[in-house]
C-alpha positions in Angstrom: 13.5 24.3 -45.8 11.6 21.2 -46.8 14.0 19.1 -44.8 13.5 21.2 -41.7 9.7 20.7 -42.0 10.2 16.9 -42.2 12.6 17.0 -39.3 10.1 18.9 -37.2 7.2 16.6 -38.1 9.1 13.4 -37.5 10.5 14.6 -34.1 6.9 15.5 -33.0 5.6 12.1 -34.2 8.5 10.3 -32.5 7.7 12.2 -29.3 4.0 11.3 -29.6 4.7 7.6 -30.1 7.2 7.5 -27.2 4.9 9.4 -24.9 1.9 7.3 -25.7 3.9 4.1 -25.2 4.9 5.1 -21.6 1.4 6.5 -20.9 -0.1 3.1 -21.8 2.4 1.2 -19.7 1.9 3.4 -16.6 -1.9 4.0 -17.0 -4.5 2.7 -14.6 -6.2 -0.1 -16.6 -9.0 -0.3 -13.9 -9.9 3.3 -14.5 -10.2 2.7 -18.2 -12.5 -0.3 -17.6 -14.7 1.6 -15.2 -15.0 4.5 -17.6 -16.0 2.1 -20.3 -18.7 0.6 -18.1 -20.0 4.2 -17.7 -20.5 4.4 -21.4 -17.5 6.7 -22.3 -16.8 6.2 -26.0 -13.1 7.1 -25.7 -12.6 4.5 -22.9 -14.2 1.9 -25.2 -11.5 2.6 -27.7 -8.8 2.4 -25.0 -10.2 -0.9 -23.7 -9.4 -2.5 -27.1 -5.7 -1.6 -26.4 -5.8 -3.0 -22.9 -7.1 -6.3 -24.3 -4.3 -6.4 -26.9 -1.3 -4.7 -25.1 1.3 -6.3 -27.4 -0.5 -5.0 -30.5 -0.6 -1.5 -29.0 3.1 -1.5 -28.0 4.1 -2.9 -31.4 2.1 -0.1 -33.1 3.9 2.6 -31.1 7.3 1.0 -31.8 6.6 0.7 -35.5 5.4 4.3 -35.7 8.4 5.5 -33.8 10.8 3.6 -36.0 9.2 4.9 -39.2 9.4 8.4 -37.9 13.1 8.0 -36.8 14.1 6.5 -40.2 12.6 9.5 -42.0 14.1 11.9 -39.4 17.6 10.3 -40.0 17.3 10.7 -43.8 16.2 14.3 -43.5 18.9 15.2 -41.0 21.5 13.7 -43.2 20.3 15.7 -46.2 20.2 18.9 -44.2 23.5 18.6 -42.4 25.8 16.9 -45.0 26.3 19.9 -47.4 27.2 22.2 -44.6 29.5 19.7 -42.9 31.3 18.9 -46.1 32.3 22.6 -46.4 34.0 22.3 -43.0 35.3 18.8 -42.8 36.8 16.5 -45.5 36.9 13.3 -43.5 33.7 11.2 -44.0 34.1 9.5 -40.6 34.1 12.9 -38.9 31.0 14.0 -40.8 29.2 10.8 -39.9 30.1 11.1 -36.2 28.9 14.7 -36.0 25.6 13.9 -37.8 25.1 10.9 -35.5 25.8 12.9 -32.3 23.6 15.9 -33.2 20.7 13.7 -34.4 20.9 11.4 -31.3 21.0 14.3 -28.8 17.9 15.9 -30.4 16.0 12.6 -30.4 17.0 11.8 -26.8 15.9 15.2 -25.5 12.8 15.9 -27.5 11.5 12.5 -28.5 12.5 10.4 -25.5 13.2 12.1 -22.2 10.8 15.1 -22.3 7.7 13.2 -23.7 8.1 10.2 -21.5 8.5 12.5 -18.4 5.4 14.5 -19.3 3.2 11.6 -20.3 4.1 9.6 -17.2 2.7 12.4 -15.0 -1.0 12.0 -16.0 -1.1 8.9 -18.3 -4.9 8.3 -18.2 -5.8 11.8 -19.2 -3.3 11.9 -22.0 -4.5 8.5 -23.3 -8.0 9.9 -23.5 -6.8 13.1 -25.1 -5.0 11.3 -27.9 -7.2 8.2 -28.2 -8.4 9.0 -31.8 -4.9 9.7 -33.2 -3.7 6.5 -31.7 -6.6 4.6 -33.2 -5.8 6.1 -36.5 -2.2 4.9 -36.4 -3.3 1.6 -35.0 -5.4 1.0 -38.1 -2.7 2.2 -40.5 0.0 0.0 -39.0 -2.3 -2.9 -38.1 -1.1 -5.3 -41.0 2.6 -4.6 -40.1 1.7 -5.0 -36.4 0.1 -8.4 -36.9 3.0 -9.7 -39.0 5.6 -8.5 -36.5 3.8 -9.8 -33.4 3.2 -13.1 -35.3 6.9 -13.5 -36.2 7.8 -12.6 -32.6 5.4 -15.3 -31.3 7.0 -17.9 -33.6 10.5 -17.0 -32.5 9.6 -17.1 -28.8 7.9 -20.5 -29.2 10.6 -22.2 -31.3 13.8 -20.7 -29.7 12.8 -20.0 -26.2 9.8 -22.3 -25.7 7.5 -19.5 -24.6 3.9 -19.7 -25.8 2.4 -16.4 -26.8 -1.3 -15.5 -26.3 -1.4 -13.7 -29.6 -1.5 -10.3 -28.0 -4.6 -11.0 -25.8 -4.4 -10.2 -22.1 -6.4 -12.0 -19.5 -4.6 -10.3 -16.7 -6.8 -9.3 -13.7 -6.5 -5.8 -12.3 -4.2 -5.8 -9.2 -4.2 -3.9 -5.9 -1.9 -1.3 -7.3 -4.5 -0.3 -10.0 -7.1 -0.1 -7.3 -4.8 1.9 -5.0 -4.1 4.4 -7.8 -7.8 4.7 -8.6 -8.5 5.6 -5.0 -5.7 8.1 -5.0 -7.2 9.7 -8.2 -10.6 9.9 -6.6 -9.1 11.5 -3.5 -7.6 14.3 -5.6 -10.7 15.0 -7.6 -13.3 14.9 -4.8 -13.8 18.1 -2.7 -15.6 16.6 0.3 -12.4 16.0 2.1 -13.5 14.8 5.6 -15.8 12.1 4.4 -13.5 11.2 1.6 -10.5 10.7 3.8 -12.5 8.3 5.9 -13.5 6.2 2.9 -10.1 6.3 1.3 -8.6 5.1 4.6 -11.0 2.2 4.7 -10.2 1.2 1.1 -6.5 1.4 1.7 -6.8 -0.6 4.9 -8.5 -3.3 2.9 -5.7 -3.3 0.4 -3.1 -3.5 3.1 -5.1 -6.1 5.2 -3.2 -9.1 3.7 0.1 -7.7 5.1 -1.2 -7.3 8.7 0.1 -9.8 11.2 -1.7 -10.8 14.4 1.0 -9.2 16.6 -0.2 -5.8 15.2 -3.8 -6.2 16.5 -3.7 -8.3 19.7 -4.6 -7.4 23.3 -1.1 -7.7 24.8 -0.3 -10.2 27.5 0.0 -7.6 30.3 -3.6 -6.5 29.7 -5.2 -9.9 29.7 -7.7 -10.5 32.5 -7.7 -14.2 33.5 -8.5 -16.6 36.3 -6.8 -19.7 37.5 -8.7 -23.0 36.7 -8.9 -24.0 40.4 -10.4 -20.8 41.7 -13.9 -20.8 43.0 -17.0 -19.8 41.0 -17.6 -17.0 43.5 -14.2 -15.6 42.6 -15.0 -15.8 38.9 -18.4 -14.0 39.4 -16.6 -11.3 41.4 -14.0 -10.9 38.6 -16.8 -10.5 36.1 -18.5 -7.9 38.2 -15.3 -5.9 38.7 -14.2 -5.9 35.1 -17.5 -5.7 33.3 -16.2 -8.2 30.8 -18.3 -11.0 29.2 -15.4 -13.5 28.9 -12.5 -14.4 31.1 -9.5 -16.4 30.1 -8.7 -19.5 32.2 -5.1 -20.6 32.8 -3.5 -23.5 34.7 -0.6 -22.6 37.0 0.8 -19.9 34.6 -0.6 -17.3 32.2 1.6 -19.1 29.6 -0.7 -22.1 29.9 -4.1 -20.8 28.9 -6.6 -23.6 28.5 -9.7 -21.7 27.4 -12.2 -19.1 28.6 -15.5 -18.8 30.5 -18.5 -16.7 29.5 -20.9 -14.8 31.8 -23.7 -16.9 30.5 -22.0 -20.0 31.9 -22.6 -18.6 35.4 -26.4 -19.2 35.0 -25.7 -22.9 34.8 -24.6 -22.9 38.4 -21.5 -24.9 37.7 -19.6 -26.7 40.5 -16.2 -25.6 39.2 -14.5 -23.8 36.3 -13.3 -26.9 34.5 -16.9 -27.9 33.7 -17.6 -24.7 31.8 -14.3 -23.9 30.1 -14.6 -23.3 26.3 -11.6 -24.1 24.2 -10.2 -21.4 22.0 -8.0 -21.7 18.8 -4.3 -20.9 19.1 -2.4 -18.9 16.5 1.2 -17.7 16.2 1.7 -13.9 16.3 3.2 -14.0 12.8 0.0 -15.4 11.2 -1.7 -13.0 8.8 -4.8 -11.5 10.3 -6.9 -12.3 7.2 -6.1 -16.0 7.6 -7.4 -16.0 11.2 -10.5 -14.0 10.1 -11.3 -16.7 7.6 -10.8 -19.3 10.3 -13.1 -17.4 12.6 -15.8 -17.3 9.9 -15.5 -21.0 9.0 -15.5 -22.2 12.6 -17.9 -19.7 14.1 -15.3 -18.4 16.6 -14.6 -14.9 17.8 -11.6 -15.1 20.0 -8.1 -16.8 19.8 -5.0 -17.1 21.9 -1.9 -15.7 20.2 1.5 -17.2 21.1 5.0 -16.1 20.5 7.9 -18.0 18.9 8.6 -19.8 22.2 4.9 -20.9 22.7 4.3 -18.4 25.5 1.2 -16.2 25.6 1.7 -13.1 23.6 -1.9 -11.9 23.9 -5.4 -12.6 22.7 -7.2 -11.4 19.5 -10.9 -11.1 18.9 -12.9 -10.8 15.7 -13.5 -7.2 16.6 -9.8 -6.5 16.9 -9.2 -7.8 13.3 -12.2 -5.9 11.9 -10.9 -2.7 13.5 -7.8 -2.9 11.3 -10.1 -2.1 8.4 -12.8 0.1 9.8 -11.0 1.8 12.7 -11.8 1.7 16.4 -15.0 0.0 17.5 -15.7 0.8 21.1 -16.8 -2.1 23.3 -16.4 -3.5 26.8 -12.7 -4.3 26.3 -11.7 -0.9 25.1 -10.4 1.7 27.6 -12.0 5.1 27.0 -9.8 6.9 29.5 -6.6 6.9 27.5 -5.4 10.5 28.0 -4.7 12.8 25.1 -4.5 16.5 25.9 -2.9 19.1 23.7 -1.6 22.0 25.8 -0.1 23.9 23.0 1.1 23.5 19.4 4.1 21.4 20.6 3.1 20.3 24.1 1.0 17.2 24.9 -0.1 15.0 27.8 -0.5 11.5 26.5 -1.2 7.9 27.6 1.7 5.6 26.9 -0.8 3.1 25.5 -1.7 5.2 22.5 -0.6 3.7 19.2 2.1 5.6 17.3 0.0 5.6 14.1 -2.9 7.1 15.9 -0.9 9.9 17.4 0.8 10.7 14.1 -2.5 10.8 12.3 -4.3 12.9 14.9 -1.6 15.3 16.0 0.8 15.1 13.0 3.7 14.3 15.4 5.9 12.4 12.9 7.0 9.9 15.6 9.3 7.2 14.1 7.5 4.0 13.2 9.2 0.6 13.6 8.2 -3.0 13.8 9.7 -3.4 17.2 7.0 -1.3 18.9 3.4 -0.2 18.4 2.7 2.3 21.2 4.2 5.5 22.6 5.4 3.6 25.6 7.0 1.0 23.3 8.8 3.8 21.5 10.2 5.1 24.7 11.2 1.7 26.0 12.8 0.9 22.7 15.2 3.8 23.5 15.6 3.4 27.3 15.5 -0.4 27.4 14.0 -0.3 31.0 11.0 1.2 32.8 12.1 4.8 33.6 11.3 6.4 37.0 8.5 8.9 37.5 9.5 12.5 36.5 12.5 11.3 34.6 13.1 13.3 31.4 14.0 11.4 28.3 15.0 13.1 25.0 14.8 11.2 21.7 15.7 13.3 18.7 13.3 16.3 18.8 10.9 14.7 21.4 11.3 15.3 25.1 9.3 13.0 27.4 8.7 13.4 31.1 7.3 10.3 32.7 4.2 11.3 34.7 2.9 7.9 35.6 4.6 4.4 35.5 4.2 1.1 37.1 6.7 -1.7 37.5 5.8 -3.1 34.1 4.8 -0.2 31.9 4.7 3.5 31.2 1.2 4.9 31.9 1.4 8.6 31.1 3.9 11.1 29.6 4.4 14.8 29.1 5.6 15.3 25.5 7.3 18.5 24.2 8.5 19.0 20.7 11.8 20.7 20.7 11.5 22.9 17.6 14.9 24.5 18.0 16.8 21.2 17.5 
């Protein structure tokens, strides 16, 4: 009976050390630091471990090994008398003891605790902070010796310099993203929270956004030829309501700058005398890099070119900011993009709507791909040409009827979700 008690205690301790090891590895260190700043005593204890991660891991490993050694001895004493009555071969007895002991440890001290502790690591770290600190102090001398020996071996044999267990690692975007997710689960004011969470996650993803994802495309650019008269330019300003017009020479692929409405008050003799130069950026440039350039050079608009040097579109400071905060309505935005829900699975939509916007608003689950951004782009990616008006196109469970189209783009579609497919 004494051996059974020792086996039970050591299995529980081994499970505890294994679980706390994986909880520490998968925990959100930023959450621990924030809770410490709020004055939580337990988080102050945990922050000691985050500053010395190698000491913490070593403590858990030492505790686990001590528990396993005692467990192995107790299991041997418990099982050996019974096995000797059945088997006479020492090798068979050793094999059976090893298999039974290993299976118990793998299930109850490795797989189950690591699975459970990985689900909510921060809460479990807080719950067991004091027992961990107790074992940390007990095993501290052994921990220091073992980490010291490891540091010497790493330095002499592998040439790796150890920081003696101290960690100066900054918190990364994954810690912040996890923290935001935790707040989202805890907070009950869902509508406001979703908006804030979306902004935070947009900030985290901002470094991955390329200019081609936020440009005004080539076919929507309003421009004037450099040799046109000032009267024509003024008329174009009046017709479009824009404050800036791009200026090109001979072809839209040769944009030389832009003119501003304010320039018209100077009563210029021709366009060339009032053209403002604008920076040029490749469509693969990260948006955050251009944003920094805008700020440094006090610019707010740039020409975006494709891999062949042709005009891909233009991008403004506002377009980049919208990638973080969402739509900001201004003179360039079209407010007449149609979006009408006729029933649960029937919609009238503008082809210029972005796929992400439609999926978020109507939960359509339209496929997302780098080769297109808009609903029209999704259809064209399938048809590979501009379909005729009233043509019906079925893509997976989506049936589109083209309501309006021009020679260069799809304007409006009727979308039905085929729920029976």
